[in-house]
C-alpha positions in Angstrom: 0.0 0.0 0.0 1.2 3.5 -0.8 1.8 6.0 2.0 -0.7 8.8 1.9 2.0 11.5 2.2 5.2 10.8 0.3 7.1 7.7 -0.8 10.8 7.2 -1.5 11.7 6.2 -5.0 14.6 3.8 -5.9 17.1 6.7 -5.5 15.8 7.7 -2.1 14.0 10.8 -3.3 10.5 11.6 -2.1 7.8 11.0 -4.7 4.1 11.8 -5.0 1.9 8.7 -4.2 -0.2 9.4 -7.3 2.9 9.1 -9.4 3.8 5.8 -7.8 0.3 4.5 -8.4 0.4 5.7 -12.0 3.7 3.9 -12.6 2.3 0.7 -11.1 -0.9 1.0 -13.2 1.1 1.4 -16.4 3.2 -1.6 -15.5 0.1 -3.7 -14.8 -1.6 -2.6 -18.1 1.5 -3.4 -20.1 1.6 -6.9 -18.4 -2.1 -7.4 -19.1 -1.7 -6.5 -22.8 1.2 -8.9 -23.3 -0.9 -12.0 -22.5 -3.4 -11.6 -25.4 -0.7 -10.2 -27.6 1.4 -13.4 -27.0 -1.6 -15.5 -28.0 -2.1 -13.5 -31.1 1.6 -13.8 -32.0 1.5 -17.6 -31.6 -1.7 -17.9 -33.7 -0.2 -15.7 -36.4 2.9 -17.8 -36.5 0.8 -20.9 -37.0 -1.2 -19.2 -39.7 2.1 -18.3 -41.4 3.5 -21.8 -41.2 2.5 -23.7 -44.4 3.0 -27.1 -42.8 0.8 -26.2 -39.9 -1.9 -24.8 -42.3 -1.8 -28.0 -44.3 -2.6 -30.0 -41.1 -5.4 -27.6 -40.2 -7.0 -28.0 -43.6 -7.4 -31.7 -42.7 -8.6 -30.9 -39.2 -11.4 -28.3 -39.2 -11.8 -28.4 -35.4 -8.2 -27.3 -35.0 -8.8 -24.4 -37.4 -12.0 -23.4 -35.5 -10.1 -23.5 -32.2 -7.4 -21.2 -33.7 -10.0 -18.7 -34.9 -11.7 -18.8 -31.5 -8.5 -18.2 -29.7 -7.7 -15.2 -32.0 -11.1 -13.8 -31.4 -10.9 -14.1 -27.6 -7.4 -12.5 -27.5 -8.5 -9.6 -29.7 -11.6 -9.1 -27.5 -9.5 -9.0 -24.4 -7.1 -6.5 -25.9 -10.0 -4.3 -27.2 -11.6 -4.3 -23.7 -8.3 -3.4 -22.0 -7.6 -0.6 -24.5 -11.1 0.7 -24.0 -10.7 0.6 -20.2 -7.4 2.4 -20.5 -8.9 5.1 -22.7 -11.8 5.5 -20.2 -9.3 5.9 -17.4 -7.6 8.6 -19.4 -10.9 10.4 -20.0 -11.7 10.2 -16.3 -8.3 11.6 -15.3 -8.6 14.5 -17.8 -12.1 15.4 -16.6 -13.7 14.6 -19.9 -16.1 12.2 -18.4 -18.4 12.7 -15.4 -19.1 9.8 -13.2 -22.8 9.7 -12.3 -24.6 7.6 -9.7 
């Protein structure tokens, strides 16, 4: 948990807690985006591999699974990016939160 007054950074300097939270948030978002991105990369590599594609032509279930995986990964990334943009709008005051 972040101290409500000031926190020391890695060099021993006092930092604003909001900056610490922002840094941690950015690190978490980057981590969360890497997971679906890695899945998309693997699926792309399979689609680019002629031998793998030849096997998939003979196994439609494998092809369907690949397409499903790609769709899910893209949906996760889209949602994460939308959430990130919403956070940015909230922080800039462009969006009002209503009860």
